[in-house]
MDTraj code that builds the backbone (N, CA, C; nanometers):
import mdtraj as md
import numpy as np

residues = "MET SER ASN LYS LYS ALA PRO THR PHE LEU PHE GLY ILE ILE ALA ILE ILE LEU GLY TRP THR LEU PHE LYS GLN PHE ASP PHE GLU ASN PHE LYS PHE GLU LYS PRO ALA LEU ALA ILE VAL TYR ILE LEU THR PHE LEU ALA SER VAL TYR PHE LEU VAL LYS ASN MET ARG GLY LYS".split()
xyz = np.array([
    [11.7651, 14.4359, 8.9234],
    [11.7849, 14.4002, 8.7843],
    [11.9140, 14.3217, 8.7644],
    [12.0165, 14.3559, 8.8403],
    [12.1431, 14.2854, 8.8242],
    [12.1334, 14.1411, 8.8734],
    [12.0336, 14.1129, 8.9584],
    [12.0148, 13.9777, 9.0081],
    [11.9730, 13.8831, 8.8953],
    [11.9012, 13.9321, 8.7950],
    [11.8576, 13.8504, 8.6821],
    [11.9707, 13.8269, 8.5833],
    [12.0701, 13.9152, 8.5802],
    [12.1790, 13.9019, 8.4844],
    [12.2763, 13.7918, 8.5242],
    [12.2922, 13.7662, 8.6525],
    [12.3892, 13.6663, 8.6985],
    [12.3574, 13.5259, 8.6478],
    [12.2332, 13.4756, 8.6609],
    [12.2057, 13.3412, 8.6078],
    [12.2221, 13.3336, 8.4561],
    [12.1859, 13.4388, 8.3850],
    [12.2013, 13.4388, 8.2404],
    [12.3481, 13.4288, 8.2031],
    [12.4307, 13.5058, 8.2692],
    [12.5747, 13.5017, 8.2429],
    [12.6318, 13.3647, 8.2775],
    [12.5912, 13.3109, 8.3900],
    [12.6409, 13.1815, 8.4352],
    [12.6022, 13.0700, 8.3382],
    [12.4761, 13.0651, 8.2988],
    [12.4321, 12.9610, 8.2057],
    [12.4938, 12.9812, 8.0675],
    [12.5205, 13.1049, 8.0303],
    [12.5881, 13.1310, 7.9030],
    [12.7299, 13.0777, 7.9028],
    [12.8021, 13.1017, 8.0117],
    [12.9389, 13.0510, 8.0228],
    [12.9395, 12.8985, 8.0236],
    [12.8463, 12.8378, 8.0970],
    [12.8372, 12.6912, 8.1017],
    [12.8093, 12.6352, 7.9626],
    [12.7170, 12.6973, 7.8887],
    [12.6825, 12.6488, 7.7551],
    [12.8012, 12.6610, 7.6600],
    [12.8759, 12.7691, 7.6681],
    [12.9920, 12.7867, 7.5804],
    [13.0988, 12.6817, 7.6109],
    [13.1283, 12.6624, 7.7379],
    [13.2323, 12.5665, 7.7763],
    [13.1933, 12.4240, 7.7368],
    [13.0695, 12.3862, 7.7651],
    [13.0269, 12.2497, 7.7319],
    [13.0144, 12.2292, 7.5812],
    [12.9690, 12.3306, 7.5087],
    [12.9623, 12.3201, 7.3632],
    [13.0998, 12.3001, 7.3023],
    [13.1966, 12.3774, 7.3518],
    [13.3332, 12.3633, 7.3021],
    [13.3906, 12.2260, 7.3376],
    [13.3636, 12.1795, 7.4581],
    [13.4134, 12.0486, 7.5014],
    [13.3531, 11.9365, 7.4174],
    [13.2248, 11.9439, 7.3906],
    [13.1607, 11.8425, 7.3067],
    [13.2180, 11.8434, 7.1657],
    [13.2434, 11.9615, 7.1132],
    [13.3011, 11.9740, 6.9797],
    [13.4406, 11.9121, 6.9744],
    [13.5202, 11.9366, 7.0784],
    [13.6566, 11.8847, 7.0800],
    [13.6605, 11.7327, 7.0997],
    [13.5646, 11.6764, 7.1721],
    [13.5657, 11.5319, 7.1983],
    [13.5034, 11.4505, 7.0858],
    [13.4351, 11.5149, 6.9936],
    [13.3679, 11.4418, 6.8866],
    [13.4673, 11.4091, 6.7762],
    [13.4698, 11.2828, 6.7348],
    [13.5558, 11.2375, 6.6265],
    [13.4737, 11.2417, 6.4976],
    [13.5078, 11.3346, 6.4085],
    [13.4289, 11.3531, 6.2878],
    [13.4552, 11.2465, 6.1819],
    [13.5657, 11.1749, 6.1919],
    [13.5934, 11.0673, 6.0965],
    [13.5052, 10.9462, 6.1226],
    [13.4846, 10.9129, 6.2508],
    [13.4056, 10.7950, 6.2866],
    [13.2676, 10.8302, 6.3401],
    [13.2406, 10.9591, 6.3569],
    [13.1136, 11.0075, 6.4118],
    [13.0833, 10.9457, 6.5475],
    [13.1836, 10.9481, 6.6352],
    [13.1694, 10.8959, 6.7702],
    [13.2390, 10.9905, 6.8677],
    [13.1963, 10.9842, 6.9927],
    [13.2632, 11.0587, 7.0980],
    [13.3755, 10.9732, 7.1548],
    [13.4796, 11.0406, 7.2062],
    [13.5902, 10.9683, 7.2678],
    [13.5444, 10.8958, 7.3933],
    [13.4648, 10.9638, 7.4754],
    [13.4114, 10.9062, 7.5993],
    [13.2591, 10.9214, 7.5963],
    [13.1876, 10.8200, 7.5483],
    [13.0425, 10.8336, 7.5289],
    [12.9643, 10.8589, 7.6572],
    [13.0030, 10.7972, 7.7678],
    [12.9276, 10.8169, 7.8923],
    [12.9412, 10.9605, 7.9423],
    [13.0600, 11.0146, 7.9331],
    [13.0819, 11.1528, 7.9746],
    [13.0141, 11.2490, 7.8782],
    [13.0087, 11.2129, 7.7514],
    [12.9425, 11.2976, 7.6521],
    [12.7930, 11.3089, 7.6806],
    [12.7312, 11.2028, 7.7300],
    [12.5886, 11.2078, 7.7642],
    [12.5644, 11.3080, 7.8763],
    [12.6509, 11.3073, 7.9774],
    [12.6379, 11.4026, 8.0879],
    [12.6578, 11.5447, 8.0365],
    [12.7573, 11.5636, 7.9500],
    [12.7825, 11.6962, 7.8928],
    [12.6636, 11.7445, 7.8104],
    [12.6057, 11.6557, 7.7302],
    [12.4930, 11.6943, 7.6444],
    [12.3722, 11.7316, 7.7290],
    [12.3429, 11.6535, 7.8312],
    [12.2287, 11.6853, 7.9170],
    [12.2469, 11.8194, 7.9881],
    [12.3663, 11.8438, 8.0381],
    [12.3933, 11.9711, 8.1055],
    [12.3904, 12.0864, 8.0062],
    [12.4432, 12.0653, 7.8871],
    [12.4402, 12.1678, 7.7830],
    [12.2969, 12.2033, 7.7453],
    [12.2142, 12.1011, 7.7256],
    [12.0747, 12.1255, 7.6894],
    [11.9984, 12.1956, 7.8016],
    [12.0270, 12.1597, 7.9260],
    [11.9619, 12.2259, 8.0392],
    [12.0017, 12.3727, 8.0464],
    [12.1285, 12.4026, 8.0250],
    [12.1716, 12.5423, 8.0307],
    [12.1123, 12.6232, 7.9156],
    [12.1041, 12.5641, 7.7970],
    [12.0419, 12.6341, 7.6841],
    [11.8927, 12.6547, 7.7103],
    [11.8273, 12.5556, 7.7710],
    [11.6862, 12.5688, 7.8047],
    [11.6639, 12.6866, 7.9005],
    [11.7465, 12.6950, 8.0048],
    [11.7311, 12.8038, 8.1005],
    [11.7646, 12.9391, 8.0372],
    [11.8575, 12.9426, 7.9427],
    [11.8866, 13.0676, 7.8731],
    [11.7666, 13.1122, 7.7903],
    [11.7083, 13.0195, 7.7165],
    [11.5935, 13.0528, 7.6317],
    [11.4738, 13.0907, 7.7188],
    [11.4539, 13.0186, 7.8272],
    [11.3433, 13.0476, 7.9184],
    [11.3585, 13.1871, 7.9787],
    [11.4807, 13.2238, 8.0141],
    [11.5056, 13.3553, 8.0711],
    [11.4865, 13.4653, 7.9675],
    [11.5248, 13.4404, 7.8439],
    [11.5075, 13.5409, 7.7383],
    [11.3603, 13.5617, 7.7043],
    [11.2824, 13.4541, 7.7076],
    [11.1394, 13.4662, 7.6780],
    [11.0667, 13.5405, 7.7878],
    [11.1159, 13.5318, 7.9111],
    [11.0532, 13.5973, 8.0235],
    [11.0644, 13.7484, 8.0183],
    [11.1621, 13.7981, 7.9459],
    [11.1810, 13.9431, 7.9357],
    [11.0891, 13.9978, 7.8351],
])
top = md.Topology()
chain = top.add_chain()
for i, resn in enumerate(residues, 1):
    res = top.add_residue(resn, chain, resSeq=i)
    for name in ("N", "CA", "C"):
        top.add_atom(name, md.element.get_by_symbol(name[0]), res)
traj = md.Trajectory(xyz[None], top)
């Protein structure tokens, strides 16, 4: 059972860190990211981690 908790914890930490990073890099006055190319990589990784979290929760 503890083997299933490790990926959930890992993807949760990744999602929190990337969500916070995206929030900090977004300029709300101009509605643009500071580094758009890096933001695309962050968004894709964030969405993948959220997908795996939701997929794991539905499996239970």
